[in-house]
N, CA, C, O and the ligand as a Tripos MOL2 file, in Angstrom:
@<TRIPOS>MOLECULE
protein
  229   227    58     0     0
PROTEIN
NO_CHARGES

@<TRIPOS>ATOM
      1 N          14.3360  -10.7110   21.3220 N.3       1 MET1
      2 CA         13.6110   -9.7530   20.6300 C.3       1 MET1
      3 C          12.6890   -8.8080   21.3750 C.2       1 MET1
      4 O          11.8880   -9.2490   22.1990 O.2       1 MET1
      5 N          12.7850   -7.5530   21.1060 N.am      2 LYS2
      6 CA         11.9530   -6.5650   21.7860 C.3       2 LYS2
      7 C          10.9090   -6.1390   20.8950 C.2       2 LYS2
      8 O          11.1470   -6.0560   19.6910 O.2       2 LYS2
      9 N           9.5800   -5.8110   21.4420 N.am      3 THR3
     10 CA          8.4090   -5.2890   20.5740 C.3       3 THR3
     11 C           8.0640   -4.0330   21.1610 C.2       3 THR3
     12 O           8.5100   -3.7240   22.2660 O.2       3 THR3
     13 N           7.1100   -3.0920   20.3430 N.am      4 PHE4
     14 CA          6.6410   -2.0400   20.9920 C.3       4 PHE4
     15 C           5.4080   -1.7410   20.0170 C.2       4 PHE4
     16 O           5.3500   -2.0370   18.8240 O.2       4 PHE4
     17 N           4.4150   -1.0770   20.7990 N.am      5 ALA5
     18 CA          3.3470   -0.8570   20.0380 C.3       5 ALA5
     19 C           3.0630    0.4630   20.3360 C.2       5 ALA5
     20 O           2.7480    0.8630   21.4560 O.2       5 ALA5
     21 N           3.2000    1.3120   19.0920 N.am      6 CYS6
     22 CA          3.0190    2.7720   19.1030 C.3       6 CYS6
     23 C           1.6710    3.2460   19.7450 C.2       6 CYS6
     24 O           1.6500    4.4030   20.1660 O.2       6 CYS6
     25 N           0.4820    2.4380   19.8740 N.am      7 GLY7
     26 CA         -0.6380    2.7820   20.1400 C.3       7 GLY7
     27 C          -0.5600    2.9630   21.9440 C.2       7 GLY7
     28 O          -1.4220    3.5310   22.6160 O.2       7 GLY7
     29 N           0.6430    2.3490   22.4520 N.am      8 ASP8
     30 CA          0.6970    2.3250   23.8420 C.3       8 ASP8
     31 C           0.8910    3.8340   24.2790 C.2       8 ASP8
     32 O           0.4600    4.2590   25.3510 O.2       8 ASP8
     33 N           1.6070    4.6440   23.3200 N.am      9 VAL9
     34 CA          1.9790    5.9860   23.5670 C.3       9 VAL9
     35 C           1.0030    7.0100   22.9170 C.2       9 VAL9
     36 O           0.5630    8.0180   23.4700 O.2       9 VAL9
     37 N           0.7380    6.5900   21.6560 N.am     10 VAL10
     38 CA         -0.1130    7.5440   20.8550 C.3      10 VAL10
     39 C          -1.3160    6.8280   20.6050 C.2      10 VAL10
     40 O          -1.3310    5.9080   19.7880 O.2      10 VAL10
     41 N          -2.3870    7.1970   21.2810 N.am     11 PRO11
     42 CA         -3.7550    6.1650   21.2150 C.3      11 PRO11
     43 C          -4.2910    6.3420   19.5740 C.2      11 PRO11
     44 O          -4.2720    7.4110   18.9650 O.2      11 PRO11
     45 N          -4.6520    5.3500   19.1570 N.am     12 GLY12
     46 CA         -5.3860    4.8780   18.1150 C.3      12 GLY12
     47 C          -4.2960    4.6350   17.0920 C.2      12 GLY12
     48 O          -4.7240    4.4090   15.9600 O.2      12 GLY12
     49 N          -2.9290    4.6310   17.2480 N.am     13 CYS13
     50 CA         -1.8480    4.2730   16.1650 C.3      13 CYS13
     51 C          -1.7790    2.7970   16.3310 C.2      13 CYS13
     52 O          -1.6620    2.2540   17.4300 O.2      13 CYS13
     53 N          -1.8680    2.0810   15.0340 N.am     14 SER14
     54 CA         -1.7460    0.6230   14.9130 C.3      14 SER14
     55 C          -0.2990    0.2590   14.6910 C.2      14 SER14
     56 O          -0.1600   -0.9450   14.4720 O.2      14 SER14
     57 N           0.7530    0.9200   14.6870 N.am     15 ALA15
     58 CA          2.0390    0.6220   14.3150 C.3      15 ALA15
     59 C           2.6150   -0.1930   15.3400 C.2      15 ALA15
     60 O           2.3510    0.0040   16.5270 O.2      15 ALA15
     61 N           3.3600   -1.0630   14.9650 N.am     16 ARG16
     62 CA          4.1440   -1.9790   15.7970 C.3      16 ARG16
     63 C           5.6810   -2.2390   15.2850 C.2      16 ARG16
     64 O           6.0800   -2.3890   14.1300 O.2      16 ARG16
     65 N           6.3200   -2.2430   16.3600 N.am     17 PHE17
     66 CA          7.8620   -2.5040   15.6960 C.3      17 PHE17
     67 C           8.5970   -3.7660   16.5350 C.2      17 PHE17
     68 O           8.3140   -4.0520   17.6990 O.2      17 PHE17
     69 N           9.3450   -4.2870   15.9210 N.am     18 SER18
     70 CA         10.0480   -5.1520   16.6900 C.3      18 SER18
     71 C          11.7480   -5.0350   16.4110 C.2      18 SER18
     72 O          12.0990   -4.6440   15.2970 O.2      18 SER18
     73 N          12.5840   -5.3100   17.2300 N.am     19 ALA19
     74 CA         13.9880   -5.1620   16.8420 C.3      19 ALA19
     75 C          14.8410   -6.2260   17.9850 C.2      19 ALA19
     76 O          14.3000   -6.7810   18.9410 O.2      19 ALA19
     77 N          16.3520   -6.3410   17.5900 N.am     20 ALA20
     78 CA         16.9140   -7.2200   18.5860 C.3      20 ALA20
     79 C          16.9130   -6.5250   20.2010 C.2      20 ALA20
     80 O          16.7630   -7.1040   21.2770 O.2      20 ALA20
     81 N          17.1240   -5.1790   19.9340 N.am     21 ASP21
     82 CA         17.2500   -4.4980   21.2400 C.3      21 ASP21
     83 C          16.4010   -3.3630   21.2130 C.2      21 ASP21
     84 O          15.5840   -3.1190   20.3250 O.2      21 ASP21
     85 N          16.6860   -2.5060   22.4780 N.am     22 GLU22
     86 CA         15.8990   -1.2000   22.6110 C.3      22 GLU22
     87 C          16.2300    0.0040   21.6300 C.2      22 GLU22
     88 O          15.4050    0.8390   21.2570 O.2      22 GLU22
     89 N          17.6080   -0.0410   21.2640 N.am     23 ASP23
     90 CA         18.1050    0.8280   20.5160 C.3      23 ASP23
     91 C          17.3510    0.8330   18.8180 C.2      23 ASP23
     92 O          16.9090    1.7370   18.1090 O.2      23 ASP23
     93 N          17.4580   -0.3550   18.6830 N.am     24 GLY24
     94 CA         16.8510   -0.8250   17.2920 C.3      24 GLY24
     95 C          15.1070   -0.3230   17.2690 C.2      24 GLY24
     96 O          14.5990    0.3120   16.3440 O.2      24 GLY24
     97 N          14.4980   -0.7120   18.3200 N.am     25 ILE25
     98 CA         13.1440    0.2390   18.3920 C.3      25 ILE25
     99 C          13.1940    1.4640   18.3420 C.2      25 ILE25
    100 O          12.4220    1.9900   17.5400 O.2      25 ILE25
    101 N          13.9200    2.1850   18.9970 N.am     26 LEU26
    102 CA         14.0050    3.5020   19.1460 C.3      26 LEU26
    103 C          14.1760    4.0430   18.0190 C.2      26 LEU26
    104 O          13.3790    4.9390   17.7400 O.2      26 LEU26
    105 N          15.1720    3.7220   17.0740 N.am     27 ALA27
    106 CA         15.5370    4.1600   15.6800 C.3      27 ALA27
    107 C          14.1830    3.9480   14.8310 C.2      27 ALA27
    108 O          13.8100    4.8880   14.1280 O.2      27 ALA27
    109 N          13.5280    2.9100   14.8600 N.am     28 GLN28
    110 CA         12.4630    2.5850   14.0440 C.3      28 GLN28
    111 C          11.5110    3.9910   14.5180 C.2      28 GLN28
    112 O          11.2120    4.9370   13.7890 O.2      28 GLN28
    113 N          11.1690    3.8030   15.8950 N.am     29 VAL29
    114 CA         10.0070    4.6760   16.2230 C.3      29 VAL29
    115 C          10.2540    6.1710   15.9020 C.2      29 VAL29
    116 O           9.2940    6.9110   15.6880 O.2      29 VAL29
    117 N          11.5490    6.6310   15.8670 N.am     30 ALA30
    118 CA         11.9140    7.8900   15.6380 C.3      30 ALA30
    119 C          11.5110    8.3300   14.1870 C.2      30 ALA30
    120 O          11.0810    9.4710   14.0160 O.2      30 ALA30
    121 N          11.6260    7.5340   13.2300 N.am     31 GLY31
    122 CA         11.2760    7.3350   12.0960 C.3      31 GLY31
    123 C           9.9120    7.6010   11.5960 C.2      31 GLY31
    124 O           9.4940    8.2950   10.6690 O.2      31 GLY31
    125 N           9.1870    6.6550   12.7040 N.am     32 HIS32
    126 CA          7.8300    6.5690   12.3940 C.3      32 HIS32
    127 C           7.2280    8.0200   12.8120 C.2      32 HIS32
    128 O           6.5160    8.7300   12.1020 O.2      32 HIS32
    129 N           7.6620    8.2840   14.0790 N.am     33 ALA33
    130 CA          6.9830    9.4970   14.6810 C.3      33 ALA33
    131 C           7.3220   10.7720   13.7660 C.2      33 ALA33
    132 O           6.4810   11.6700   13.8080 O.2      33 ALA33
    133 N           8.2880   10.9420   13.0600 N.am     34 ALA34
    134 CA          8.5820   11.9500   12.1970 C.3      34 ALA34
    135 C           7.6590   11.8360   11.0060 C.2      34 ALA34
    136 O           7.0050   12.8090   10.6310 O.2      34 ALA34
    137 N           7.6020   10.7010   10.4280 N.am     35 HIS35
    138 CA          6.5340   10.4250    9.1220 C.3      35 HIS35
    139 C           5.1540   10.5750    9.5900 C.2      35 HIS35
    140 O           4.4570   11.4750    9.1220 O.2      35 HIS35
    141 N           4.6520    9.6780   10.5750 N.am     36 ASP36
    142 CA          3.2490    9.6250   10.6760 C.3      36 ASP36
    143 C           2.8330   10.3300   11.8080 C.2      36 ASP36
    144 O           1.6450   10.2080   12.1040 O.2      36 ASP36
    145 N           3.6300   11.1320   12.5980 N.am     37 HIS37
    146 CA          2.8500   11.7630   13.6790 C.3      37 HIS37
    147 C           3.6240   13.3280   13.5460 C.2      37 HIS37
    148 O           3.2300   14.1770   14.3450 O.2      37 HIS37
    149 N           4.4670   13.6330   12.7810 N.am     38 GLY38
    150 CA          4.8620   15.0250   12.9090 C.3      38 GLY38
    151 C           5.8910   15.3140   14.0590 C.2      38 GLY38
    152 O           6.2520   16.4460   14.3820 O.2      38 GLY38
    153 N           6.2820   14.2360   14.5880 N.am     39 ILE39
    154 CA          6.9900   14.6290   15.8210 C.3      39 ILE39
    155 C           8.6910   14.4310   15.4080 C.2      39 ILE39
    156 O           9.3040   13.3630   15.3950 O.2      39 ILE39
    157 N           9.1730   15.6550   15.1150 N.am     40 HIS40
    158 CA         10.6440   15.5280   14.6730 C.3      40 HIS40
    159 C          11.5830   15.8630   15.8880 C.2      40 HIS40
    160 O          12.7840   16.1030   15.7570 O.2      40 HIS40
    161 N          11.0870   15.8550   16.7650 N.am     41 ASP41
    162 CA         11.8360   16.3560   18.1610 C.3      41 ASP41
    163 C          11.5180   15.2610   19.1960 C.2      41 ASP41
    164 O          10.5280   15.2560   19.9270 O.2      41 ASP41
    165 N          12.3950   14.4300   19.1620 N.am     42 VAL42
    166 CA         12.3400   13.1310   19.9450 C.3      42 VAL42
    167 C          13.1050   13.6570   21.2550 C.2      42 VAL42
    168 O          14.2890   13.9910   21.2370 O.2      42 VAL42
    169 N          12.2620   13.6930   22.4270 N.am     43 THR43
    170 CA         12.5770   14.3180   23.4250 C.3      43 THR43
    171 C          12.9960   13.1630   24.6530 C.2      43 THR43
    172 O          12.5170   12.0330   24.5700 O.2      43 THR43
    173 N          13.8450   13.4960   25.6990 N.am     44 PRO44
    174 CA         14.2670   12.3150   26.4630 C.3      44 PRO44
    175 C          12.8280   11.9090   27.0880 C.2      44 PRO44
    176 O          12.6460   10.7050   27.2720 O.2      44 PRO44
    177 N          11.9530   12.6670   27.3750 N.am     45 GLU45
    178 CA         11.0000   12.2890   28.0340 C.3      45 GLU45
    179 C          10.1790   10.9390   26.8290 C.2      45 GLU45
    180 O           9.9150    9.7850   27.1670 O.2      45 GLU45
    181 N           9.9870   11.4200   25.7440 N.am     46 LEU46
    182 CA          9.4410   10.6880   24.9130 C.3      46 LEU46
    183 C          10.2270    9.2010   24.5990 C.2      46 LEU46
    184 O           9.6250    8.1480   24.3920 O.2      46 LEU46
    185 N          11.4900    9.3380   24.6110 N.am     47 VAL47
    186 CA         12.3970    8.2050   24.7080 C.3      47 VAL47
    187 C          12.0330    7.0420   25.7840 C.2      47 VAL47
    188 O          11.8570    5.8310   25.6490 O.2      47 VAL47
    189 N          11.9940    7.9400   26.9490 N.am     48 GLN48
    190 CA         11.5870    7.3200   28.3030 C.3      48 GLN48
    191 C          10.3170    6.4080   28.2280 C.2      48 GLN48
    192 O          10.1390    5.2560   28.6250 O.2      48 GLN48
    193 N           9.4500    7.3380   27.5590 N.am     49 ALA49
    194 CA          7.8240    6.7460   27.5040 C.3      49 ALA49
    195 C           7.9890    5.3650   26.5080 C.2      49 ALA49
    196 O           7.3740    4.3210   26.7260 O.2      49 ALA49
    197 N           8.8320    5.5410   25.4990 N.am     50 VAL50
    198 CA          8.8850    4.2510   24.5440 C.3      50 VAL50
    199 C           9.4590    3.0460   25.2790 C.2      50 VAL50
    200 O           8.9790    1.9130   25.3070 O.2      50 VAL50
    201 N          10.8630    3.6000   26.0250 N.am     51 ARG51
    202 CA         11.1920    2.6660   26.8120 C.3      51 ARG51
    203 C          10.4040    1.8630   27.8000 C.2      51 ARG51
    204 O          10.3270    0.6390   27.9000 O.2      51 ARG51
    205 N           9.9220    2.6580   28.4010 N.am     52 ASP52
    206 CA          8.8710    1.9130   29.4560 C.3      52 ASP52
    207 C           7.7730    1.1130   28.9410 C.2      52 ASP52
    208 O           7.0270    0.6060   29.7790 O.2      52 ASP52
    209 N           7.5450    0.9110   27.7110 N.am     53 ARG53
    210 CA          6.4950    0.1560   27.2520 C.3      53 ARG53
    211 C           7.0440   -0.8350   26.1330 C.2      53 ARG53
    212 O           6.3130   -1.4710   25.3730 O.2      53 ARG53
    213 N           8.5470   -0.8780   26.1390 N.am     54 ILE54
    214 CA          8.9760   -2.1330   25.3150 C.3      54 ILE54
    215 C           8.9140   -3.2310   25.9130 C.2      54 ILE54
    216 O           9.1780   -3.3620   27.1080 O.2      54 ILE54
    217 N           8.4890   -4.3230   25.0080 N.am     55 VAL55
    218 CA          8.4340   -5.4690   26.2190 C.3      55 VAL55
    219 C           9.2130   -6.6890   25.3050 C.2      55 VAL55
    220 O           9.2910   -6.6010   24.0800 O.2      55 VAL55
    221 N           9.6770   -7.6350   25.9400 N.am     56 SER56
    222 CA         10.5230   -8.8430   25.2970 C.3      56 SER56
    223 C           9.4820   -9.6140   24.7280 C.2      56 SER56
    224 O           8.4530   -9.7560   25.3890 O.2      56 SER56
    225 N           9.5650  -10.0630   23.7680 N.am     57 ALA57
    226 CA          9.0660  -11.1440   22.9580 C.3      57 ALA57
    227 C           9.6440  -12.5180   22.7610 C.2      57 ALA57
    228 O           9.0790  -13.3260   22.0240 O.2      57 ALA57
    229 ZN          2.1870    5.5680   15.6520 Zn       58 ZN58
@<TRIPOS>BOND
     1     1     2 1
     2     2     3 1
     3     3     4 2
     4     3     5 am
     5     5     6 1
     6     6     7 1
     7     7     8 2
     8     7     9 am
     9     9    10 1
    10    10    11 1
    11    11    12 2
    12    11    13 am
    13    13    14 1
    14    14    15 1
    15    15    16 2
    16    15    17 am
    17    17    18 1
    18    18    19 1
    19    19    20 2
    20    19    21 am
    21    21    22 1
    22    22    23 1
    23    23    24 2
    24    23    25 am
    25    25    26 1
    26    26    27 1
    27    27    28 2
    28    27    29 am
    29    29    30 1
    30    30    31 1
    31    31    32 2
    32    31    33 am
    33    33    34 1
    34    34    35 1
    35    35    36 2
    36    35    37 am
    37    37    38 1
    38    38    39 1
    39    39    40 2
    40    39    41 am
    41    41    42 1
    42    42    43 1
    43    43    44 2
    44    43    45 am
    45    45    46 1
    46    46    47 1
    47    47    48 2
    48    47    49 am
    49    49    50 1
    50    50    51 1
    51    51    52 2
    52    51    53 am
    53    53    54 1
    54    54    55 1
    55    55    56 2
    56    55    57 am
    57    57    58 1
    58    58    59 1
    59    59    60 2
    60    59    61 am
    61    61    62 1
    62    62    63 1
    63    63    64 2
    64    63    65 am
    65    65    66 1
    66    66    67 1
    67    67    68 2
    68    67    69 am
    69    69    70 1
    70    70    71 1
    71    71    72 2
    72    71    73 am
    73    73    74 1
    74    74    75 1
    75    75    76 2
    76    75    77 am
    77    77    78 1
    78    78    79 1
    79    79    80 2
    80    79    81 am
    81    81    82 1
    82    82    83 1
    83    83    84 2
    84    83    85 am
    85    85    86 1
    86    86    87 1
    87    87    88 2
    88    87    89 am
    89    89    90 1
    90    90    91 1
    91    91    92 2
    92    91    93 am
    93    93    94 1
    94    94    95 1
    95    95    96 2
    96    95    97 am
    97    97    98 1
    98    98    99 1
    99    99   100 2
   100    99   101 am
   101   101   102 1
   102   102   103 1
   103   103   104 2
   104   103   105 am
   105   105   106 1
   106   106   107 1
   107   107   108 2
   108   107   109 am
   109   109   110 1
   110   110   111 1
   111   111   112 2
   112   111   113 am
   113   113   114 1
   114   114   115 1
   115   115   116 2
   116   115   117 am
   117   117   118 1
   118   118   119 1
   119   119   120 2
   120   119   121 am
   121   121   122 1
   122   122   123 1
   123   123   124 2
   124   123   125 am
   125   125   126 1
   126   126   127 1
   127   127   128 2
   128   127   129 am
   129   129   130 1
   130   130   131 1
   131   131   132 2
   132   131   133 am
   133   133   134 1
   134   134   135 1
   135   135   136 2
   136   135   137 am
   137   137   138 1
   138   138   139 1
   139   139   140 2
   140   139   141 am
   141   141   142 1
   142   142   143 1
   143   143   144 2
   144   143   145 am
   145   145   146 1
   146   146   147 1
   147   147   148 2
   148   147   149 am
   149   149   150 1
   150   150   151 1
   151   151   152 2
   152   151   153 am
   153   153   154 1
   154   154   155 1
   155   155   156 2
   156   155   157 am
   157   157   158 1
   158   158   159 1
   159   159   160 2
   160   159   161 am
   161   161   162 1
   162   162   163 1
   163   163   164 2
   164   163   165 am
   165   165   166 1
   166   166   167 1
   167   167   168 2
   168   167   169 am
   169   169   170 1
   170   170   171 1
   171   171   172 2
   172   171   173 am
   173   173   174 1
   174   174   175 1
   175   175   176 2
   176   175   177 am
   177   177   178 1
   178   178   179 1
   179   179   180 2
   180   179   181 am
   181   181   182 1
   182   182   183 1
   183   183   184 2
   184   183   185 am
   185   185   186 1
   186   186   187 1
   187   187   188 2
   188   187   189 am
   189   189   190 1
   190   190   191 1
   191   191   192 2
   192   191   193 am
   193   193   194 1
   194   194   195 1
   195   195   196 2
   196   195   197 am
   197   197   198 1
   198   198   199 1
   199   199   200 2
   200   199   201 am
   201   201   202 1
   202   202   203 1
   203   203   204 2
   204   203   205 am
   205   205   206 1
   206   206   207 1
   207   207   208 2
   208   207   209 am
   209   209   210 1
   210   210   211 1
   211   211   212 2
   212   211   213 am
   213   213   214 1
   214   214   215 1
   215   215   216 2
   216   215   217 am
   217   217   218 1
   218   218   219 1
   219   219   220 2
   220   219   221 am
   221   221   222 1
   222   222   223 1
   223   223   224 2
   224   223   225 am
   225   225   226 1
   226   226   227 1
   227   227   228 2
@<TRIPOS>SUBSTRUCTURE
     1 MET1         2 RESIDUE 1 A MET
     2 LYS2         6 RESIDUE 1 A LYS
     3 THR3        10 RESIDUE 1 A THR
     4 PHE4        14 RESIDUE 1 A PHE
     5 ALA5        18 RESIDUE 1 A ALA
     6 CYS6        22 RESIDUE 1 A CYS
     7 GLY7        26 RESIDUE 1 A GLY
     8 ASP8        30 RESIDUE 1 A ASP
     9 VAL9        34 RESIDUE 1 A VAL
    10 VAL10       38 RESIDUE 1 A VAL
    11 PRO11       42 RESIDUE 1 A PRO
    12 GLY12       46 RESIDUE 1 A GLY
    13 CYS13       50 RESIDUE 1 A CYS
    14 SER14       54 RESIDUE 1 A SER
    15 ALA15       58 RESIDUE 1 A ALA
    16 ARG16       62 RESIDUE 1 A ARG
    17 PHE17       66 RESIDUE 1 A PHE
    18 SER18       70 RESIDUE 1 A SER
    19 ALA19       74 RESIDUE 1 A ALA
    20 ALA20       78 RESIDUE 1 A ALA
    21 ASP21       82 RESIDUE 1 A ASP
    22 GLU22       86 RESIDUE 1 A GLU
    23 ASP23       90 RESIDUE 1 A ASP
    24 GLY24       94 RESIDUE 1 A GLY
    25 ILE25       98 RESIDUE 1 A ILE
    26 LEU26      102 RESIDUE 1 A LEU
    27 ALA27      106 RESIDUE 1 A ALA
    28 GLN28      110 RESIDUE 1 A GLN
    29 VAL29      114 RESIDUE 1 A VAL
    30 ALA30      118 RESIDUE 1 A ALA
    31 GLY31      122 RESIDUE 1 A GLY
    32 HIS32      126 RESIDUE 1 A HIS
    33 ALA33      130 RESIDUE 1 A ALA
    34 ALA34      134 RESIDUE 1 A ALA
    35 HIS35      138 RESIDUE 1 A HIS
    36 ASP36      142 RESIDUE 1 A ASP
    37 HIS37      146 RESIDUE 1 A HIS
    38 GLY38      150 RESIDUE 1 A GLY
    39 ILE39      154 RESIDUE 1 A ILE
    40 HIS40      158 RESIDUE 1 A HIS
    41 ASP41      162 RESIDUE 1 A ASP
    42 VAL42      166 RESIDUE 1 A VAL
    43 THR43      170 RESIDUE 1 A THR
    44 PRO44      174 RESIDUE 1 A PRO
    45 GLU45      178 RESIDUE 1 A GLU
    46 LEU46      182 RESIDUE 1 A LEU
    47 VAL47      186 RESIDUE 1 A VAL
    48 GLN48      190 RESIDUE 1 A GLN
    49 ALA49      194 RESIDUE 1 A ALA
    50 VAL50      198 RESIDUE 1 A VAL
    51 ARG51      202 RESIDUE 1 A ARG
    52 ASP52      206 RESIDUE 1 A ASP
    53 ARG53      210 RESIDUE 1 A ARG
    54 ILE54      214 RESIDUE 1 A ILE
    55 VAL55      218 RESIDUE 1 A VAL
    56 SER56      222 RESIDUE 1 A SER
    57 ALA57      226 RESIDUE 1 A ALA
    58 ZN58       229 GROUP 0 **** ****
């Protein structure tokens, strides 16, 4: 199981995600970023920032 805390990338955000693998996390984060942060363009840099902060639970 992998987990990711959005607040590690976006200060002040309390959203947390968990999935079986990194791709599952990224899919959830993409939806969250669009809905809650107005980020509709998920750049390779953003994906890398998220991947760097995904931890195994
Ligand atoms: Zn967030």
